[in-house]
Structures are given as C-alpha cells and as structure tokens.
Phi, psi and omega in degrees: 000127178285172182298317182297318180293320177301315181294324177297313180297320178298317180295322181287317187273334185056032180224113179297318181300312182295318180299319178294315181294323177296324180287330185264351192306308186282331176293322176294319180298317179295332179278359176091011179288127181219166171059037172286153178299150177300141173253168184225134179238134181269117180233113177048055178064023180229130176282127178244113180273146182205162177264116189302310187268049180218190177282356183302313179300325178297317179297319179298316180295313185291323187266317188260328188266332176288138186253156175058224183292349179276349180292146184303321183243044176303129183221160176297123177302333181285358181298314176050058179290147176263329180228130182235133169257124177248100188257109189095063191281343181054227182271002173103010181297320180293322178296316178298319180297312180294322179295322178293319183281323183232073189295341180273352184282146169272131184240131178243117184248144183230122180218116186279333188285123187302312181295316180295321179298324178299319178290321176304317178301317180294326185278325186229356186296340182269359181276118187301328184273006183245132171238134182234151186223138181271060180226157160266145171264148180196204182264349183219166171265121179192166171266130184237155177248115184249141182269145171205166188254006176083358181223317182265084184283353173287347182244020181301125179086000182300141183293337179256024183300336179295345180265005184296136178273358192267348180169184180290132180282129174233177180231159176226137176278127184226156178265132175247140178233147177298124186299321180295318179292325180296312182293329176294315180293332176282352179075028182270118177275331178207161177229136184265326182222131174239124169252128185223128177207088185229037165053051174104351180263010186301316181295316179301318182293308187289327179285342178278344177290153176305135185304318182293323179297314180296318183295330182266351180301136184284323187207140174231134179224144177170203179233151172240152194232349182204193185295341177295344178303324184286331171294321179293320178298321178294326177293321185274331190306322181294340187238354186225147168271129191251141174234122186238148173228101184225139174253148177299142179074002176247116186291328183272151175200156179273153176210154169232144178227118179256128179302133183302333180288344181253358187303309183297325181287328190256338193296335179260011187256000181204171182274099181295330180295337181297331182290343180260357183278000000 
C-alpha cells in the first residue's frame, strides 16, 4: 500500500491501527504469517471482527469504508428491497452494508467456510433481520471440498486457487444445498436483491433458483469468475439491463443487473458511471 492509499484508508477508518493492518495484510500473508488473533474495528457503532494478515481488511475497506459510488456494492437508494440474498457472505461486510442502506430488508446470508462463518456470526448474528447459514448454494445437495490458501478469503473455493501466491493451498469440507430448494424451505416467494460472489458457481446458483423468482428480482450485483459467466449473462439478458466491468485477459469481472421493469424508475436516481470506476 502506497502512502496516498494509506492516508485514504486512515481518513475513512479514523483508525491508525486498522490503516496499518490494511496496508500490511498482503505482505504479511505472502511472508507466511497465519493464525493471528482476531482484531476488531468499530464501524458505525458496530464491532467488525477480522483476521489481520488476510484479505479481511481489504474487504472492510472496499465495502464499508468507501463512500457513495466508490463503495463495492453501490446501489440506487430508491431500490428499497424487502428481501436480500447475500450469496458468499464472507465475514459479513456486504450484509452490514446492505443493512445500513436498507434497514427494513430481511437478509439471508450464505457462507460455506467454517472459520469464516464463525466470524460472520460474530459480525452479523445479533441483527434480528439477518439470518445466516453455513452452506454453499449450488445446483445440487452434496458435500464438497473447496480449496483456499489460508489468507485470501475473498477467493475461497476459486477454481484457480492452486495458483495463489499467498500461501499453501488447503481444502475444507463444506455442505452445498440446492438454491431452489433452500429458498422454498425458507418460505421466500420472491427476492428483490441478490448479491452473489461464489468463485465460479454463480451460474449454477442462479439457474437453480425458481425461474419466476429470478425473473422478478429487481437487482443482482456480484462478480463472475470464468467462462461460465457468459452462460449467466445469456440467462439474465432477456429480463435485465446489464452493466459490466471487465478487462481483457482477466477472467473475473464485476456486474450489475437491473430488472427491465425497474429501469425507468431507477435510471435517474443514482450515478450509473460509478459502476464503471
């Protein structure tokens, strides 16, 4: 982290400790530092626990500390979702962000990694409108073995995790459940906002949802990670206006999908250019 970036994080967080840890996180990870005690950052009267020498401080900075259109999950305030699916919740920064922006919404979060789920519980488990589950969502019910490198938890389960520069690759046994069956058991007739970041399983998850539920969803935001992304875009294109941010030679990219039925209502209510920055 350069001096300017350090100063930005310091100004946003107002915490010297957090700014230093955010700056050192990946250098420590590359040096093999692991299993440091959990640290705690105070954000808007809420304690956010994180693992210092990992990608956790980066997630806090990108999702919670960046303001306005610079925030990772910047959305139209006029969206006003009632039900949110947060698929790939990590330590809960996205759930905290959505809860702050849409306090009346019910949020259902899914995080398969056991250690990360424990931190997720500490960060959002006390919020009455939030329910979290220690599962991966997918197209089938099964036990899966997912790879991760012990430091970059934003890439847990990534298909190219064996190429990670941050540490020794290990695996974790996780439970996967069919996404369509899960929403039925939760009694969800519709979902207004879906955030999805599950390292290449995005197409499997969304195509497993009930067709009518997906078609009526107001907004979808997330990341895509491999060639299956183009199948997902084809699935969404008939019902959504799409905004993509992709660079050549980089397989992953961010996307937003606005339901065509909401385009006229929402297009003048937020900075569309922010999604491309």
